[in-house]
LUMVEXZA-524793 format. One record per atom (N, C-alpha, C): residue in three letters; z, y, x; residue number from 1; atom name. Coordinates in pm, whole numbers. Example, Ala and Ser with C-alpha at 12.3 -4.5 7.8 and 13.67 -1.06 7.14 Angstrom:
2
aa=ala; Z=780; Y=-569; X=1319; i=1; at=N
aa=ala; Z=780; Y=-450; X=1230; i=1; at=CA
aa=ala; Z=780; Y=-330; X=1320; i=1; at=C
aa=ser; Z=708; Y=-225; X=1285; i=2; at=N
aa=ser; Z=714; Y=-106; X=1367; i=2; at=CA
aa=ser; Z=787; Y=3; X=1290; i=2; at=C
//
This chain:
73
aa=unk; Z=469; Y=662; X=2250; i=1; at=N
aa=unk; Z=463; Y=586; X=2126; i=1; at=CA
aa=unk; Z=420; Y=680; X=2013; i=1; at=C
aa=unk; Z=327; Y=634; X=1931; i=2; at=N
aa=unk; Z=278; Y=712; X=1819; i=2; at=CA
aa=unk; Z=375; Y=705; X=1703; i=2; at=C
aa=unk; Z=406; Y=823; X=1650; i=3; at=N
aa=unk; Z=497; Y=829; X=1536; i=3; at=CA
aa=unk; Z=417; Y=821; X=1406; i=3; at=C
aa=unk; Z=460; Y=736; X=1316; i=4; at=N
aa=unk; Z=393; Y=722; X=1186; i=4; at=CA
aa=unk; Z=424; Y=843; X=1099; i=4; at=C
aa=unk; Z=329; Y=882; X=1014; i=5; at=N
aa=unk; Z=356; Y=994; X=924; i=5; at=CA
aa=unk; Z=460; Y=956; X=820; i=5; at=C
aa=unk; Z=534; Y=1055; X=774; i=6; at=N
aa=unk; Z=630; Y=1031; X=667; i=6; at=CA
aa=unk; Z=550; Y=1005; X=539; i=6; at=C
aa=unk; Z=613; Y=942; X=440; i=7; at=N
aa=unk; Z=542; Y=922; X=313; i=7; at=CA
aa=unk; Z=495; Y=1055; X=252; i=7; at=C
aa=unk; Z=576; Y=1158; X=266; i=8; at=N
aa=unk; Z=537; Y=1289; X=212; i=8; at=CA
aa=unk; Z=416; Y=1345; X=282; i=8; at=C
aa=unk; Z=413; Y=1333; X=415; i=9; at=N
aa=unk; Z=298; Y=1382; X=491; i=9; at=CA
aa=unk; Z=173; Y=1303; X=454; i=9; at=C
aa=unk; Z=188; Y=1172; X=437; i=10; at=N
aa=unk; Z=75; Y=1088; X=397; i=10; at=CA
aa=unk; Z=22; Y=1131; X=260; i=10; at=C
aa=unk; Z=113; Y=1164; X=168; i=11; at=N
aa=unk; Z=70; Y=1213; X=36; i=11; at=CA
aa=unk; Z=-9; Y=1342; X=50; i=11; at=C
aa=unk; Z=39; Y=1431; X=136; i=12; at=N
aa=unk; Z=-29; Y=1560; X=153; i=12; at=CA
aa=unk; Z=-171; Y=1539; X=206; i=12; at=C
aa=unk; Z=-185; Y=1452; X=306; i=13; at=N
aa=unk; Z=-318; Y=1424; X=361; i=13; at=CA
aa=unk; Z=-408; Y=1366; X=252; i=13; at=C
aa=unk; Z=-357; Y=1270; X=177; i=14; at=N
aa=unk; Z=-433; Y=1209; X=68; i=14; at=CA
aa=unk; Z=-472; Y=1314; X=-36; i=14; at=C
aa=unk; Z=-377; Y=1400; X=-72; i=15; at=N
aa=unk; Z=-404; Y=1504; X=-171; i=15; at=CA
aa=unk; Z=-511; Y=1600; X=-121; i=15; at=C
aa=unk; Z=-497; Y=1644; X=4; i=16; at=N
aa=unk; Z=-594; Y=1739; X=59; i=16; at=CA
aa=unk; Z=-733; Y=1677; X=69; i=16; at=C
aa=unk; Z=-740; Y=1550; X=110; i=17; at=N
aa=unk; Z=-870; Y=1483; X=118; i=17; at=CA
aa=unk; Z=-931; Y=1462; X=-19; i=17; at=C
aa=unk; Z=-847; Y=1454; X=-121; i=18; at=N
aa=unk; Z=-899; Y=1436; X=-257; i=18; at=CA
aa=unk; Z=-954; Y=1566; X=-315; i=18; at=C
aa=unk; Z=-923; Y=1678; X=-249; i=19; at=N
aa=unk; Z=-970; Y=1807; X=-299; i=19; at=CA
aa=unk; Z=-883; Y=1865; X=-408; i=19; at=C
aa=unk; Z=-763; Y=1810; X=-426; i=20; at=N
aa=unk; Z=-672; Y=1857; X=-531; i=20; at=CA
aa=unk; Z=-567; Y=1951; X=-474; i=20; at=C
aa=unk; Z=-525; Y=2045; X=-557; i=21; at=N
aa=unk; Z=-416; Y=2133; X=-518; i=21; at=CA
aa=unk; Z=-283; Y=2066; X=-551; i=21; at=C
aa=unk; Z=-177; Y=2118; X=-492; i=22; at=N
aa=unk; Z=-44; Y=2066; X=-523; i=22; at=CA
aa=unk; Z=-15; Y=2083; X=-672; i=22; at=C
aa=unk; Z=-57; Y=2192; X=-729; i=23; at=N
aa=unk; Z=-34; Y=2216; X=-872; i=23; at=CA
aa=unk; Z=-104; Y=2111; X=-957; i=23; at=C
aa=unk; Z=-229; Y=2080; X=-923; i=24; at=N
aa=unk; Z=-304; Y=1980; X=-1000; i=24; at=CA
aa=unk; Z=-236; Y=1843; X=-993; i=24; at=C
aa=unk; Z=-195; Y=1804; X=-874; i=25; at=N
aa=unk; Z=-130; Y=1674; X=-857; i=25; at=CA
aa=unk; Z=2; Y=1671; X=-931; i=25; at=C
aa=unk; Z=80; Y=1778; X=-919; i=26; at=N
aa=unk; Z=210; Y=1784; X=-987; i=26; at=CA
aa=unk; Z=192; Y=1771; X=-1138; i=26; at=C
aa=unk; Z=94; Y=1842; X=-1193; i=27; at=N
aa=unk; Z=68; Y=1833; X=-1337; i=27; at=CA
aa=unk; Z=26; Y=1693; X=-1377; i=27; at=C
aa=unk; Z=-62; Y=1631; X=-1300; i=28; at=N
aa=unk; Z=-110; Y=1496; X=-1332; i=28; at=CA
aa=unk; Z=2; Y=1393; X=-1323; i=28; at=C
aa=unk; Z=94; Y=1413; X=-1226; i=29; at=N
aa=unk; Z=203; Y=1317; X=-1205; i=29; at=CA
aa=unk; Z=325; Y=1348; X=-1291; i=29; at=C
aa=unk; Z=329; Y=1467; X=-1351; i=30; at=N
aa=unk; Z=445; Y=1506; X=-1430; i=30; at=CA
aa=unk; Z=568; Y=1534; X=-1345; i=30; at=C
aa=unk; Z=543; Y=1594; X=-1227; i=31; at=N
aa=unk; Z=653; Y=1627; X=-1136; i=31; at=CA
aa=unk; Z=650; Y=1777; X=-1105; i=31; at=C
aa=unk; Z=755; Y=1824; X=-1046; i=32; at=N
aa=unk; Z=766; Y=1965; X=-1010; i=32; at=CA
aa=unk; Z=678; Y=1995; X=-888; i=32; at=C
aa=unk; Z=599; Y=2101; X=-897; i=33; at=N
aa=unk; Z=516; Y=2141; X=-784; i=33; at=CA
aa=unk; Z=602; Y=2178; X=-663; i=33; at=C
aa=unk; Z=714; Y=2243; X=-686; i=34; at=N
aa=unk; Z=800; Y=2283; X=-574; i=34; at=CA
aa=unk; Z=862; Y=2161; X=-506; i=34; at=C
aa=unk; Z=899; Y=2059; X=-585; i=35; at=N
aa=unk; Z=955; Y=1938; X=-525; i=35; at=CA
aa=unk; Z=846; Y=1864; X=-447; i=35; at=C
aa=unk; Z=726; Y=1857; X=-502; i=36; at=N
aa=unk; Z=613; Y=1795; X=-432; i=36; at=CA
aa=unk; Z=593; Y=1863; X=-297; i=36; at=C
aa=unk; Z=595; Y=1993; X=-296; i=37; at=N
aa=unk; Z=578; Y=2068; X=-172; i=37; at=CA
aa=unk; Z=688; Y=2036; X=-71; i=37; at=C
aa=unk; Z=812; Y=2028; X=-118; i=38; at=N
aa=unk; Z=923; Y=1998; X=-27; i=38; at=CA
aa=unk; Z=913; Y=1856; X=29; i=38; at=C
aa=unk; Z=865; Y=1763; X=-53; i=39; at=N
aa=unk; Z=847; Y=1625; X=-4; i=39; at=CA
aa=unk; Z=733; Y=1622; X=97; i=39; at=C
aa=unk; Z=623; Y=1689; X=67; i=40; at=N
aa=unk; Z=508; Y=1690; X=159; i=40; at=CA
aa=unk; Z=543; Y=1749; X=295; i=40; at=C
aa=unk; Z=632; Y=1846; X=297; i=41; at=N
aa=unk; Z=668; Y=1912; X=423; i=41; at=CA
aa=unk; Z=790; Y=1850; X=490; i=41; at=C
aa=unk; Z=845; Y=1745; X=430; i=42; at=N
aa=unk; Z=957; Y=1675; X=492; i=42; at=CA
aa=unk; Z=1093; Y=1737; X=470; i=42; at=C
aa=unk; Z=1101; Y=1836; X=382; i=43; at=N
aa=unk; Z=1231; Y=1899; X=353; i=43; at=CA
aa=unk; Z=1313; Y=1820; X=252; i=43; at=C
aa=unk; Z=1247; Y=1729; X=180; i=44; at=N
aa=unk; Z=1313; Y=1643; X=82; i=44; at=CA
aa=unk; Z=1262; Y=1501; X=100; i=44; at=C
aa=unk; Z=1346; Y=1405; X=70; i=45; at=N
aa=unk; Z=1305; Y=1265; X=67; i=45; at=CA
aa=unk; Z=1288; Y=1224; X=-79; i=45; at=C
aa=unk; Z=1187; Y=1145; X=-104; i=46; at=N
aa=unk; Z=1161; Y=1099; X=-241; i=46; at=CA
aa=unk; Z=1173; Y=947; X=-247; i=46; at=C
aa=unk; Z=1202; Y=898; X=-365; i=47; at=N
aa=unk; Z=1214; Y=753; X=-383; i=47; at=CA
aa=unk; Z=1075; Y=689; X=-375; i=47; at=C
aa=unk; Z=1072; Y=561; X=-342; i=48; at=N
aa=unk; Z=942; Y=491; X=-341; i=48; at=CA
aa=unk; Z=872; Y=499; X=-477; i=48; at=C
aa=unk; Z=947; Y=494; X=-585; i=49; at=N
aa=unk; Z=886; Y=502; X=-719; i=49; at=CA
aa=unk; Z=820; Y=638; X=-740; i=49; at=C
aa=unk; Z=885; Y=744; X=-694; i=50; at=N
aa=unk; Z=830; Y=880; X=-707; i=50; at=CA
aa=unk; Z=702; Y=892; X=-625; i=50; at=C
aa=unk; Z=706; Y=843; X=-500; i=51; at=N
aa=unk; Z=588; Y=846; X=-414; i=51; at=CA
aa=unk; Z=473; Y=770; X=-482; i=51; at=C
aa=unk; Z=504; Y=654; X=-539; i=52; at=N
aa=unk; Z=402; Y=574; X=-607; i=52; at=CA
aa=unk; Z=342; Y=646; X=-726; i=52; at=C
aa=unk; Z=425; Y=717; X=-800; i=53; at=N
aa=unk; Z=378; Y=793; X=-917; i=53; at=CA
aa=unk; Z=279; Y=901; X=-874; i=53; at=C
aa=unk; Z=312; Y=972; X=-768; i=54; at=N
aa=unk; Z=225; Y=1079; X=-721; i=54; at=CA
aa=unk; Z=95; Y=1021; X=-662; i=54; at=C
aa=unk; Z=107; Y=914; X=-585; i=55; at=N
aa=unk; Z=-13; Y=850; X=-530; i=55; at=CA
aa=unk; Z=-104; Y=799; X=-641; i=55; at=C
aa=unk; Z=-46; Y=745; X=-746; i=56; at=N
aa=unk; Z=-125; Y=697; X=-860; i=56; at=CA
aa=unk; Z=-197; Y=813; X=-929; i=56; at=C
aa=unk; Z=-132; Y=928; X=-938; i=57; at=N
aa=unk; Z=-195; Y=1045; X=-1000; i=57; at=CA
aa=unk; Z=-315; Y=1089; X=-917; i=57; at=C
aa=unk; Z=-303; Y=1085; X=-786; i=58; at=N
aa=unk; Z=-416; Y=1121; X=-699; i=58; at=CA
aa=unk; Z=-528; Y=1020; X=-717; i=58; at=C
aa=unk; Z=-494; Y=894; X=-720; i=59; at=N
aa=unk; Z=-593; Y=788; X=-738; i=59; at=CA
aa=unk; Z=-667; Y=804; X=-870; i=59; at=C
aa=unk; Z=-594; Y=831; X=-977; i=60; at=N
aa=unk; Z=-657; Y=851; X=-1109; i=60; at=CA
aa=unk; Z=-753; Y=969; X=-1105; i=60; at=C
aa=unk; Z=-714; Y=1076; X=-1036; i=61; at=N
aa=unk; Z=-801; Y=1194; X=-1028; i=61; at=CA
aa=unk; Z=-933; Y=1158; X=-960; i=61; at=C
aa=unk; Z=-925; Y=1078; X=-855; i=62; at=N
aa=unk; Z=-1048; Y=1037; X=-787; i=62; at=CA
aa=unk; Z=-1132; Y=948; X=-876; i=62; at=C
aa=unk; Z=-1069; Y=860; X=-950; i=63; at=N
aa=unk; Z=-1139; Y=771; X=-1043; i=63; at=CA
aa=unk; Z=-1208; Y=852; X=-1152; i=63; at=C
aa=unk; Z=-1144; Y=961; X=-1192; i=64; at=N
aa=unk; Z=-1198; Y=1044; X=-1300; i=64; at=CA
aa=unk; Z=-1304; Y=1143; X=-1250; i=64; at=C
aa=unk; Z=-1331; Y=1143; X=-1120; i=65; at=N
aa=unk; Z=-1441; Y=1225; X=-1073; i=65; at=CA
aa=unk; Z=-1408; Y=1337; X=-977; i=65; at=C
aa=unk; Z=-1285; Y=1352; X=-934; i=66; at=N
aa=unk; Z=-1257; Y=1453; X=-831; i=66; at=CA
aa=unk; Z=-1333; Y=1415; X=-707; i=66; at=C
aa=unk; Z=-1390; Y=1512; X=-639; i=67; at=N
aa=unk; Z=-1472; Y=1486; X=-521; i=67; at=CA
aa=unk; Z=-1389; Y=1493; X=-394; i=67; at=C
aa=unk; Z=-1379; Y=1382; X=-319; i=68; at=N
aa=unk; Z=-1307; Y=1385; X=-193; i=68; at=CA
aa=unk; Z=-1374; Y=1481; X=-96; i=68; at=C
aa=unk; Z=-1295; Y=1537; X=-6; i=69; at=N
aa=unk; Z=-1352; Y=1626; X=95; i=69; at=CA
aa=unk; Z=-1286; Y=1595; X=229; i=69; at=C
aa=unk; Z=-1356; Y=1628; X=335; i=70; at=N
aa=unk; Z=-1303; Y=1609; X=468; i=70; at=CA
aa=unk; Z=-1208; Y=1723; X=500; i=70; at=C
aa=unk; Z=-1095; Y=1689; X=564; i=71; at=N
aa=unk; Z=-998; Y=1789; X=603; i=71; at=CA
aa=unk; Z=-981; Y=1780; X=753; i=71; at=C
aa=unk; Z=-982; Y=1894; X=821; i=72; at=N
aa=unk; Z=-963; Y=1895; X=966; i=72; at=CA
aa=unk; Z=-825; Y=1842; X=999; i=72; at=C
aa=unk; Z=-816; Y=1762; X=1103; i=73; at=N
aa=unk; Z=-688; Y=1702; X=1142; i=73; at=CA
aa=unk; Z=-594; Y=1803; X=1202; i=73; at=C
//
């Protein structure tokens, strides 16, 4: 059975494909870079609202012209 990625792992994949660093996303979302890192690696759980805030920051960055890039799986 295939295991679904955690929300944090999904954020990391989205962030990496967007070409943004953790620092850039944290600044755009107004969150701590260290907490973002812990959520992305599964060491912390985040609320759905927090996940949504970070995902929205990534989306805004793409809308504003950040260039998506391919990331090796």
